C-alpha positions in Angstrom: 69.9 96.2 90.0 73.1 94.9 88.6 71.8 93.7 85.0 68.4 96.1 84.4 68.2 95.1 80.7 68.1 91.5 81.5 65.0 89.3 81.6 61.8 88.4 79.4 58.1 87.3 80.3 57.3 83.6 80.2 55.4 82.6 76.8 52.9 80.2 78.6 49.7 81.9 78.4 48.8 81.5 82.2 52.1 82.8 83.4 53.7 85.7 81.7 56.2 85.9 84.8 59.3 88.1 84.5 62.2 85.8 84.5 65.9 87.2 84.6 67.0 83.8 83.5 64.4 82.7 80.7 64.9 79.7 78.9 64.4 79.2 75.2 62.4 76.1 73.9 64.6 74.2 71.2 61.5 73.1 70.0 59.0 75.8 69.5 61.6 78.4 70.0 59.3 80.3 72.6 60.9 81.9 75.9 59.8 80.4 79.1 60.5 80.8 82.6 62.1 78.0 84.9 58.7 76.6 86.0 57.4 76.2 82.3 60.8 75.2 80.5 60.4 71.7 80.1 58.3 70.5 77.1 55.5 69.0 79.2 55.1 72.1 81.2 54.2 74.4 78.4 52.3 72.0 76.1 55.1 72.2 73.3 53.6 71.6 70.0 56.9 70.0 68.6 58.1 68.1 71.7 59.7 65.1 69.6 61.8 67.5 67.1 64.6 67.4 69.9 65.7 64.9 72.6 67.5 67.4 74.9 66.6 70.6 75.8 69.5 73.2 75.7 69.1 76.7 77.2 70.4 79.8 75.8 72.5 82.3 77.8 70.5 85.5 78.5 73.5 87.6 78.2 75.5 86.5 75.4 72.8 84.2 73.3 75.1 81.0 73.5 73.7 77.7 73.9 74.5 76.2 77.2 74.4 72.4 77.4 73.8 70.8 80.7 73.7 67.2 82.5 70.2 65.3 81.9 68.1 65.7 84.9 70.2 68.6 86.0 67.8 72.3 86.3 68.9 74.4 83.4 69.6 77.2 85.6 72.6 75.4 87.0 74.5 75.4 83.7 73.3 78.8 82.7 74.7 80.0 86.1 77.9 78.4 85.8 78.5 79.6 82.3 77.9 83.4 83.5 80.3 82.8 86.1 83.1 81.2 83.7 82.8 81.4 80.2 80.0 84.2 79.2 81.9 86.8 76.9 79.2 89.4 77.4 80.6 92.8 79.1 78.3 92.7 82.2 79.3 88.9 83.0 83.1 90.1 82.3 82.7 93.1 84.8 81.1 90.8 87.3 84.0 88.2 87.2 86.5 90.9 87.6 84.8 92.2 90.9 83.8 88.7 92.4 86.4 86.1 91.1 89.6 87.5 92.7 91.3 84.5 93.9 93.5 83.4 91.2 95.2 79.8 91.3 98.9 79.5 92.0 99.5 76.3 89.6 101.7 76.9 86.9 99.8 77.5 83.5 96.4 77.8 85.3 94.5 81.1 85.1 91.1 80.0 87.1 90.0 82.4 89.7 87.7 81.3 92.6 85.2 83.3 94.4 86.5 82.2 97.7 90.1 81.6 98.4 91.2 78.0 98.7 94.5 78.0 100.6 96.6 74.8 100.8 97.5 74.1 104.4 100.8 73.0 103.5 102.3 75.4 101.1 100.0 78.4 101.9 99.5 79.2 98.5 95.8 79.8 96.9 94.7 77.3 94.5 91.3 76.7 92.1 88.8 73.8 92.9 90.8 71.7 90.4 94.3 72.1 91.8 93.3 72.7 95.7 94.6 69.0 97.0 98.3 68.9 97.6 98.8 66.0 95.1 97.1 68.1 92.3 99.6 71.0 92.6 103.0 69.4 93.4 103.2 70.8 96.9 106.5 71.7 98.1 105.4 71.6 101.6 105.7 73.9 105.1 109.4 74.5 104.6 109.0 76.3 101.2 106.1 78.1 102.9 108.3 79.4 105.6 111.1 80.5 103.4 108.4 82.6 101.2 107.1 84.1 104.3 110.6 85.2 105.7 111.5 86.4 102.2 108.3 88.5 102.2 109.0 89.7 105.4 112.5 90.8 104.5 111.3 92.6 101.5 108.8 94.6 103.4 111.6 95.4 106.2 113.9 96.7 103.5 111.1 98.8 101.8 110.3 100.1 105.1 114.1 101.0 105.8 114.3 102.6 102.3 111.1 104.7 103.1 112.5 106.0 106.3 115.9 106.8 104.7 114.2 108.7 102.0 112.0 110.9 104.5 115.2 111.6 106.8 117.6 112.4 104.0 118.6 116.2 104.3 120.6 118.2 101.4 124.2 117.9 101.5 125.7 121.0 102.6 128.8 122.9 101.3 132.1 122.0 103.0 133.0 124.4 105.5 136.7 125.8 105.2 138.9 125.1 108.1 140.9 127.9 110.0 144.2 126.7 108.6 142.6 126.9 105.0 141.5 130.4 105.4 144.5 131.6 107.4 146.9 130.4 104.5 150.6 131.6 105.5 149.5 134.5 107.6 150.1 134.5 111.5 147.1 134.6 113.8 147.6 138.4 114.3 147.9 139.1 110.7 144.6 136.6 110.0 142.7 138.6 112.7 143.8 142.0 111.3 142.7 140.9 107.9 139.4 140.0 109.2 138.7 143.0 111.1 139.6 144.9 108.0 137.3 143.0 105.7 134.6 143.6 108.5 134.9 147.4 108.5 135.1 147.5 104.7 131.5 145.8 104.5 130.3 148.1 107.2 131.4 151.1 105.1 130.1 149.9 102.0 126.5 149.3 103.7 127.0 152.9 105.1 127.5 154.4 101.7 124.7 152.4 100.0 122.3 153.6 102.6 123.4 157.2 102.3 122.8 157.1 98.6 119.2 156.1 99.1 118.0 159.5 100.9 118.7 163.1 100.6 120.2 163.6 104.0 122.7 160.9 103.6 123.7 162.5 100.1 124.3 166.0 101.9 126.5 164.3 104.5 128.3 162.5 101.9 129.3 165.8 99.9 130.3 167.5 103.3 132.9 164.6 103.8 134.5 165.2 100.5 134.7 168.9 100.9 131.1 170.4 100.2 130.1 172.3 97.2 132.5 175.2 96.1 129.8 177.9 97.1 129.6 176.5 100.6 133.4 177.1 101.4 134.4 180.0 103.9 137.6 181.8 104.1 139.1 183.3 107.0 141.2 186.5 106.8 
């Protein structure tokens, strides 16, 4: 149930029906259902004190005037849909009334869309006719549609560009920049020397990490003094 705390029992003795839109009699101040709201229906003891019966909103308690001869629930329902300031009514309007009028300065929202056949914009009941909202015709509608389509294409292109974008790599030096003033043979010899130097450095680092490598390293530099042998 959307409004669980709404509803009162009819004060008429033979009724006592639970009504979710009860009506308060302006004369005797009792609450009645829609069937016994009229003075004559509930045998009101003070029917002549009021000329017109005005129901109260069951949500905010405000008096809701209506037209003569009109059922009171019509005025109360319209009040809840548009002017009621209670929290349940506001939440309901946010969920149901989402079609806002496009007329400048109008903030009315309708339950169903009312799209103009000429300019293709949505309007409220008051401004739904072309003469009521200064309709600019089908040409303007086509221009708006083309502009919206162009914006969608632009956003799609930007999204694809961001997804396919790769990090910028560092510029690769050309052979001439590396070679400098050396000849091709000198540059090749220099590259080989650097490669051998890197390999020797790697072997030295590996030999320091294990006892066998350290022993081989000592033998290359002459070994320990006690390990030297002499021939006579």
